[in-house]
TIMIFI-316536 format. One line per field, with one value per residue (C-alpha): residue number from 1; residue in one letter; x, y, z. Coordinates in nm, 3 decimals, decimal comma. Example, Ala and Ser with C-alpha at 12.3 -4.5 7.8 and 13.67 -1.06 7.14 Angstrom:
<pts>
nr 1  2 $
rest a  s $
c1 1,230  1,367 $
c2 -0,450  -0,106 $
c3 0,780  0,714 $
</pts>
This chain:
<pts>
nr 1  2  3  4  5  6  7  8  9  10  11  12  13  14  15  16  17  18  19  20  21  22  23  24  25  26  27  28  29  30  31  32  33  34  35  36  37  38  39  40  41  42  43  44  45  46  47  48  49  50  51  52  53  54  55  56  57  58  59  60  61  62  63  64  65  66  67  68  69  70  71  72  73  74  75  76  77  78  79  80  81  82  83  84  85  86  87  88  89  90  91  92  93  94  95  96  97  98  99  100  101  102  103  104 $
rest m  n  h  y  l  l  t  y  h  l  a  p  d  y  l  e  r  r  p  q  f  r  e  p  h  l  a  l  a  w  a  a  a  e  r  g  e  l  v  l  g  g  a  v  e  d  p  v  d  m  a  l  l  l  f  a  g  a  g  p  e  a  a  e  a  f  a  r  a  d  p  y  v  t  e  g  i  v  e  r  w  t  v  r  r  w  a  t  v  v  g  e  h  a  a  h  p  v  r  a  e  r  q  a $
c1 1,161  0,846  0,637  0,567  0,304  0,386  0,049  0,052  -0,258  -0,239  -0,316  -0,602  -0,366  -0,131  -0,157  -0,096  0,211  0,352  0,563  0,794  0,883  0,845  1,221  1,358  1,099  1,163  1,503  1,477  1,215  1,448  1,747  1,527  1,420  1,773  1,862  1,589  1,392  1,102  0,919  0,631  0,497  0,231  -0,054  -0,429  -0,647  -1,026  -0,968  -0,600  -0,600  -0,367  -0,031  0,094  0,458  0,532  0,868  1,035  1,285  1,356  1,156  0,978  1,275  1,334  0,987  0,992  1,329  1,195  0,888  1,091  1,343  1,073  1,010  0,648  0,648  0,883  0,700  0,361  0,183  0,155  -0,069  0,024  0,172  0,172  0,372  0,211  0,329  0,127  0,140  0,146  0,044  -0,048  0,172  0,506  0,669  0,468  0,668  0,484  0,340  0,047  -0,126  -0,462  -0,438  -0,577  -0,880  -0,931 $
c2 -1,240  -1,247  -1,462  -1,406  -1,580  -1,625  -1,719  -1,854  -1,845  -2,139  -2,171  -2,412  -2,642  -2,632  -3,016  -3,114  -2,894  -2,935  -3,268  -3,100  -2,817  -3,010  -3,123  -2,777  -2,622  -2,872  -2,828  -2,447  -2,496  -2,737  -2,516  -2,229  -2,454  -2,560  -2,204  -2,162  -1,919  -2,151  -2,314  -2,492  -2,502  -2,697  -2,670  -2,620  -2,903  -2,946  -2,767  -2,731  -2,357  -2,202  -2,286  -2,145  -2,104  -1,997  -1,791  -1,658  -1,373  -1,011  -0,878  -1,029  -1,048  -1,430  -1,486  -1,243  -1,365  -1,722  -1,651  -1,470  -1,770  -2,038  -2,219  -2,255  -1,861  -1,810  -2,069  -1,943  -2,222  -1,961  -1,685  -1,454  -1,427  -1,192  -1,189  -1,078  -1,045  -1,285  -1,181  -1,531  -1,506  -1,862  -2,175  -2,301  -2,118  -1,812  -1,508  -1,285  -1,497  -1,349  -1,540  -1,459  -1,309  -1,538  -1,406  -1,489 $
c3 -0,191  -0,380  -0,567  -0,944  -1,159  -1,518  -1,697  -2,041  -2,258  -2,481  -2,860  -2,961  -3,112  -2,810  -2,733  -3,098  -3,141  -2,795  -2,856  -3,090  -2,849  -2,508  -2,470  -2,497  -2,280  -2,004  -2,034  -1,974  -1,704  -1,507  -1,546  -1,386  -1,113  -1,002  -0,995  -0,761  -0,978  -1,096  -0,787  -0,971  -1,323  -1,535  -1,738  -1,615  -1,735  -1,838  -2,087  -2,142  -2,213  -1,970  -1,800  -1,468  -1,356  -1,007  -0,992  -0,674  -0,674  -0,574  -0,905  -1,201  -1,432  -1,396  -1,516  -1,804  -1,921  -1,920  -2,111  -2,381  -2,404  -2,384  -2,725  -2,630  -2,669  -2,938  -3,145  -3,099  -2,895  -2,628  -2,760  -2,489  -2,140  -1,842  -1,524  -1,222  -0,847  -0,619  -0,258  -0,099  0,275  0,388  0,369  0,455  0,143  0,158  0,069  0,321  0,603  0,782  1,070  1,224  1,568  1,831  2,020  2,378 $
</pts>
């Protein structure tokens, strides 16, 4: 398993236009979460100009498919998006845990 960060770069009018697309977006997101693909997601605040969605899987396909189907993307309130592998190494859910060697 690997982690993939789907980064949304939001349109300037995102907050004004979001309400009309929020229900189908959330339905898509919760369905992905229930399948075990989407781990966490949400907007970055102050200012609200980005959103980050953390996916888990063998490859980036689930994150890419999510973005292509997301009404936020198809309706243009996401100006652009990227998917990048995130090498998580620390934490209970790290994909590739690495611990420091203890020194005597």
